[in-house]
C-alpha positions in Angstrom: 34.3 -38.3 -6.6 31.4 -36.7 -8.5 31.8 -34.5 -11.5 28.9 -32.3 -12.5 27.8 -30.7 -15.7 24.6 -29.7 -17.4 22.1 -31.8 -19.4 18.7 -30.6 -20.4 17.6 -29.1 -17.1 14.6 -27.8 -15.4 15.0 -24.0 -15.6 12.4 -23.5 -12.9 14.4 -25.5 -10.5 17.7 -23.8 -11.2 16.7 -20.2 -11.9 17.2 -19.1 -8.3 20.7 -20.7 -8.4 21.5 -18.4 -11.4 20.8 -15.3 -9.3 22.6 -16.9 -6.4 25.7 -17.6 -8.5 25.6 -14.0 -9.6 26.5 -13.0 -6.1 29.5 -15.4 -6.0 33.2 -14.6 -5.3 33.4 -10.8 -5.5 30.6 -9.3 -3.4 30.5 -12.1 -0.9 34.2 -11.8 -0.3 33.7 -8.2 0.9 31.8 -9.6 3.9 33.6 -12.9 4.3 35.9 -11.8 7.0 32.8 -10.7 9.1 31.7 -14.3 9.3 31.9 -15.8 12.8 35.1 -17.8 13.0 33.4 -20.3 15.3 35.1 -23.7 15.7 32.2 -26.0 15.5 32.1 -29.8 15.5 30.4 -31.6 12.7 27.2 -33.1 14.3 26.8 -36.8 13.3 23.0 -36.5 13.0 23.4 -33.6 10.5 26.0 -35.6 8.5 23.6 -38.6 8.3 20.7 -36.5 7.3 22.5 -34.5 4.6 24.1 -37.7 3.3 20.7 -39.3 2.8 19.5 -36.3 0.8 22.3 -36.3 -1.7 22.6 -40.1 -2.0 20.7 -40.1 -5.2 22.6 -37.4 -7.1 20.8 -38.0 -10.4 17.6 -36.4 -9.1 18.1 -32.7 -8.8 14.6 -31.9 -7.7 14.4 -34.6 -5.0 17.9 -33.8 -3.6 17.3 -30.1 -3.4 13.8 -30.4 -1.8 15.2 -32.9 0.7 18.1 -30.7 1.6 15.9 -27.6 2.1 13.6 -29.4 4.4 16.4 -31.1 6.3 18.4 -28.0 6.7 15.4 -26.0 7.9 14.9 -28.7 10.6 18.6 -29.0 11.5 18.8 -25.2 12.0 16.3 -25.6 14.8 18.9 -27.8 16.6 22.3 -26.8 15.4 24.1 -23.5 14.6 24.9 -22.4 11.1 28.7 -22.9 11.7 28.0 -26.4 12.9 26.1 -27.3 9.8 28.7 -25.8 7.6 31.3 -27.9 9.4 29.1 -30.9 8.6 29.5 -30.3 4.8 33.2 -29.8 4.1 35.5 -31.6 6.6 37.9 -34.0 4.9 36.9 -36.8 7.1 33.3 -36.6 6.1 31.6 -38.9 3.5 32.4 -37.9 -0.1 28.8 -37.5 -1.1 28.6 -34.7 1.4 32.1 -33.2 1.0 31.8 -33.3 -2.8 28.6 -31.2 -2.6 29.8 -28.8 0.0 29.2 -25.6 -2.1 25.7 -26.6 -3.1 24.7 -27.7 0.5 26.3 -24.6 2.0 24.4 -22.4 -0.4 21.1 -23.8 0.9 22.3 -23.4 4.5 22.9 -19.7 3.8 19.5 -19.3 2.2 17.7 -21.0 5.1 19.8 -19.1 7.7 18.6 -15.8 6.2 15.0 -17.0 6.1 15.3 -18.0 9.8 17.0 -14.8 11.0 15.2 -12.4 8.7 18.4 -10.2 8.8 21.1 -10.3 6.2 23.7 -8.9 8.7 22.8 -11.6 11.2 22.9 -14.4 8.6 26.3 -13.2 7.3 27.8 -13.1 10.7 26.5 -16.7 11.3 28.0 -18.0 8.1 31.6 -19.3 7.7 33.7 -19.0 4.6 33.9 -22.8 4.1 33.1 -24.4 0.8 34.2 -21.3 -1.2 31.9 -19.0 0.8 28.8 -21.1 0.0 26.8 -20.0 3.0 27.5 -16.4 2.4 26.5 -16.8 -1.3 23.2 -18.3 -0.2 22.4 -15.7 2.4 23.0 -12.9 -0.1 20.9 -14.7 -2.7 17.9 -15.0 -0.4 18.2 -11.4 0.7 18.3 -10.1 -2.9 15.4 -12.2 -4.0 13.4 -10.9 -1.1 14.3 -7.3 -1.1 14.9 -6.7 -4.8 13.1 -9.6 -6.4 10.5 -7.4 -8.1 13.3 -5.5 -9.9 15.2 -8.5 -11.1 14.1 -10.1 -14.3 15.1 -13.6 -13.2 12.9 -15.3 -15.6 14.4 -13.6 -18.7 18.0 -14.4 -17.6 17.2 -17.9 -16.4 15.6 -18.8 -19.7 17.8 -16.8 -22.0 19.5 -18.3 -25.1 22.9 -17.0 -26.3 21.3 -14.4 -28.6 19.1 -13.1 -25.8 22.0 -13.1 -23.3 24.1 -11.0 -25.7 21.3 -8.5 -26.1 20.5 -8.0 -22.5 23.9 -9.0 -21.0 25.4 -5.5 -21.1 22.6 -4.1 -19.0 23.3 -6.7 -16.3 27.1 -6.3 -16.5 26.8 -2.5 -16.4 24.7 -2.8 -13.3 27.0 -5.0 -11.3 30.3 -6.9 -11.6 28.8 -9.7 -9.5 25.8 -10.0 -11.8 28.2 -10.2 -14.8 30.0 -13.0 -13.0 26.7 -14.8 -12.7 26.1 -14.2 -16.4 29.4 -16.1 -17.0 27.9 -19.2 -15.3 24.7 -18.8 -17.4 26.7 -18.2 -20.6 28.4 -21.6 -20.2 25.2 -23.3 -19.3 23.6 -21.8 -22.4 26.5 -22.2 -24.9 27.9 -25.5 -23.5 31.1 -24.6 -25.4 33.9 -22.8 -23.7 35.0 -20.5 -26.6 31.4 -19.5 -27.4 30.8 -18.5 -23.7 34.0 -16.5 -23.6 33.1 -14.6 -26.8 29.7 -13.8 -25.2 31.5 -12.3 -22.2 33.6 -10.2 -24.5 30.5 -8.8 -26.2 28.9 -7.6 -23.0 31.8 -6.5 -20.7 35.3 -5.3 -20.5 38.1 -4.8 -18.0 37.6 -6.6 -14.7 33.9 -6.9 -15.3 34.8 -9.2 -18.2 37.3 -11.0 -16.0 34.5 -11.7 -13.5 32.4 -13.1 -16.3 35.2 -15.3 -17.4 35.6 -16.6 -13.9 31.9 -17.6 -13.8 32.4 -19.6 -17.0 35.4 -21.5 -15.7 33.7 -22.2 -12.3 30.8 -23.6 -14.3 33.0 -25.6 -16.5 34.8 -27.3 -13.7 31.6 -29.3 -13.2 32.3 -29.5 -9.4 30.0 -28.2 -6.7 31.0 -24.7 -7.6 28.7 -25.1 -10.6 25.2 -23.7 -10.5 23.2 -26.9 -10.4 25.1 -29.5 -8.4 23.1 -32.7 -8.4 23.4 -33.9 -12.0 26.2 -35.7 -13.9 25.0 -36.4 -17.4 27.6 -34.6 -19.5 31.1 -35.1 -18.2 33.4 -32.2 -19.2 36.4 -32.9 -21.3 39.7 -33.7 -19.6 43.1 -34.6 -21.1 44.9 -37.5 -19.5 48.1 -36.5 -17.7 47.7 -32.8 -18.5 47.3 -31.0 -15.2 47.2 -27.5 -16.8 44.3 -28.3 -19.1 42.4 -26.2 -20.3 44.2 -23.1 -19.1 47.1 -23.2 -21.6 44.8 -24.0 -24.5 43.1 -20.7 -24.5 44.0 -17.1 -25.3 46.2 -15.2 -22.8 43.5 -12.8 -21.7 41.4 -15.7 -20.3 44.2 -17.6 -18.5 44.1 -15.7 -15.2 40.4 -16.6 -14.7 41.1 -20.2 -15.7 44.0 -20.7 -13.3 41.7 -19.5 -10.5 39.9 -22.9 -10.7 42.7 -25.1 -11.9 42.7 -27.2 -8.8 39.1 -28.2 -9.6 39.9 -29.0 -13.2 42.6 -31.4 -11.8 40.1 -33.4 -9.6 39.1 -36.0 -12.3 42.8 -36.6 -13.1 43.5 -37.1 -9.4 40.6 -39.5 -9.1 42.0 -41.5 -12.0 45.4 -41.6 -10.4 43.9 -42.6 -7.1 45.1 -39.5 -5.3 42.8 -38.6 -2.5 45.1 -36.9 0.1 45.0 -33.1 -0.3 48.7 -33.0 0.6 49.5 -35.1 -2.4 47.4 -32.8 -4.5 49.3 -29.8 -3.3 52.6 -31.4 -4.0 51.5 -32.2 -7.5 50.0 -28.7 -8.0 53.3 -27.1 -7.0 55.2 -29.3 -9.5 52.8 -28.3 -12.2 53.2 -24.6 -11.5 57.0 -24.9 -11.1 57.2 -26.1 -14.7 55.7 -22.8 -16.0 57.2 -19.4 -16.5 55.9 -15.8 -16.8 52.3 -14.8 -16.3 51.2 -18.4 -16.4 53.5 -19.4 -13.6 52.1 -16.5 -11.5 48.5 -17.3 -12.3 49.1 -21.0 -11.4 50.6 -20.2 -7.9 47.9 -17.6 -7.3 45.4 -20.3 -8.0 46.9 -22.5 -5.3 46.2 -19.7 -2.9 42.7 -19.2 -4.2 41.9 -22.9 -3.9 43.6 -23.4 -0.6 40.8 -25.4 0.9 41.3 -28.1 -1.8 44.8 -28.5 -0.4 43.7 -29.0 3.2 44.0 -25.4 4.4 40.4 -25.0 5.7 41.3 -22.2 8.2 41.3 -18.5 8.7 44.1 -18.7 11.2 47.0 -16.7 9.8 49.7 -18.9 11.3 48.1 -22.1 10.0 47.8 -20.6 6.6 51.3 -19.3 6.2 53.0 -22.7 5.3 50.9 -22.9 2.1 52.7 -20.1 0.4 55.9 -20.2 2.5 57.0 -23.5 1.0 56.9 -22.3 -2.7 60.2 -22.1 -4.6 60.6 -18.5 -5.6 59.7 -15.1 -4.0 57.3 -14.1 -6.8 55.6 -17.6 -6.5 55.0 -16.9 -2.8 53.7 -13.4 -3.6 51.2 -14.8 -6.2 50.0 -17.4 -3.7 49.5 -14.7 -1.1 47.3 -12.7 -3.4 45.3 -15.8 -3.9 44.9 -16.5 -0.2 43.6 -12.9 0.2 40.4 -14.1 -1.4 39.7 -15.9 1.8 39.5 -12.6 3.6 39.7 -9.7 1.2 39.7 -6.5 3.2 36.9 -6.3 5.8 37.9 -6.1 9.5 41.2 -7.3 10.8 41.5 -10.9 9.5 43.3 -10.1 6.2 45.6 -7.7 8.1 46.6 -10.4 10.6 47.5 -12.7 7.7 49.6 -10.0 6.0 51.2 -9.0 9.4 52.3 -12.6 9.9 54.3 -12.8 6.6 58.0 -12.7 7.4 59.2 -11.5 4.0 59.0 -7.7 3.9 58.3 -7.3 0.2 55.7 -10.0 0.1 54.1 -8.5 3.2 53.9 -5.2 1.4 52.3 -6.8 -1.6 49.7 -8.5 0.7 48.7 -5.1 2.2 48.7 -3.5 -1.3 46.4 -6.2 -2.6 44.1 -5.6 0.4 44.0 -1.9 -0.3 43.6 -2.3 -4.0 40.5 -4.5 -3.7 39.0 -2.2 -1.1 39.6 1.0 -3.2 38.3 -0.4 -6.4 35.1 -1.7 -4.9 34.3 1.3 -2.8 34.9 -0.3 0.6 37.7 2.0 1.7 36.6 2.6 5.3 39.0 4.9 7.1 39.3 6.1 10.7 39.3 9.7 11.8 43.0 9.6 11.6 42.8 8.6 8.0 43.9 5.0 8.5 42.4 2.1 6.7 39.9 0.6 9.1 41.1 -3.0 8.6 44.6 -2.0 9.7 43.4 -1.7 13.2 46.4 -1.2 15.4 48.9 -2.7 13.0 51.6 -0.1 12.5 53.1 -2.1 9.6 49.7 -1.9 7.8 49.3 1.8 8.5 52.9 2.5 7.3 52.2 0.6 4.1 49.0 2.4 3.5 50.9 5.7 3.3 53.2 4.2 0.7 50.2 2.8 -1.2 48.5 6.1 -1.3 51.6 7.7 -2.8 52.3 5.0 -5.4 49.1 3.2 -6.2 48.8 4.9 -9.6 51.9 3.0 -10.8 51.0 -0.4 -9.2 49.6 -3.4 -11.0 45.9 -4.0 -10.6 46.2 -7.0 -8.2 42.7 -8.2 -9.1 44.4 -9.7 -12.1 47.3 -11.2 -10.2 50.9 -10.2 -9.5 51.5 -8.6 -12.9 48.2 -6.8 -13.3 45.9 -6.8 -16.3 47.1 -8.2 -19.6 47.7 -5.5 -22.2 44.8 -6.7 -24.4 42.1 -5.8 -22.0 40.0 -3.1 -23.6 39.8 -0.9 -20.5 40.4 -0.9 -16.8 37.4 -0.6 -14.6 
């Protein structure tokens, strides 16, 4: 299993990745459920071609150039969902599966270039590999339509002092750009605490949380990092500690850290010769079950967020339910459910189907409320002429909960921060 981190790097090669990562997680999740849920086989020829490109992982330039050319040719033969399925299936070679986010990012970029339509590209992408294809399509669209207005050179080459000076401008502009700055902050600082302090200096509230999440995604060193094909600086691990580094940092950073805990655990699993995602899930549940309070909730939420690492590579609401249903306590199951929502968020009916399928009434209500909360806070509150949330569709349970939410939302936790809302030491709520 590969682990990736950042040596001296060619900024020219990775600068477009920095802008791409700035579109990660949040914005892309708003359109994730629009993706075509096509069941596609993983074409053997595509697997062979992609595997050949990433075989030499110590050469970033060669790997990326090879992948771009190969994917461009493969898209003339195979559909985007078929290529995405060729990157992340558990039966595939590790040198493809371990790079699924990076490869999927390029698939998304090339799909946009081929279709010349962001809407068409997004509908062709799947949500596999942590929405990599969607990230890539959005990146390509932004670079084309807004490239002249984005100072990608200054951000891509910025040192810590420069990032601090200009960072607030970018964070004020967009939560997703601030998330991208988190990635860049860790690349620049190469020290966790220094990067977190930088985020604090340029953002607050959930914008700062998005910045923290970028830092922890980058620090995992996995294919969620910005430049995936290098492995010169292994990040620190602590033998036998499956919560590291999330309990070694201040409380305000822990929610963001636990979002990627499953990825921090990967080197330890490799050392323990654990390859089966079911074994990883069993271990992860035991780790979370040993915690209490907010940390316990964050940990179980992270299991939902990282569901694909535990073998749940599906949108199907019935196939997803066992992930959270097996957890020991009702709050654990609710936290996990809030994490799973990041597979769908709130567009169209897919999240609603997942919430509808939850047997526990209270957890089902939290699922709907989480869906409404994300929608409302990001300005995607589409409603029908009858005043119902569009994603509710014909679900009477969803429509009924919407009425309750509208009457009580001011007193509810901000579910973007998990089951218990934002910690008290956040400077503001935005």
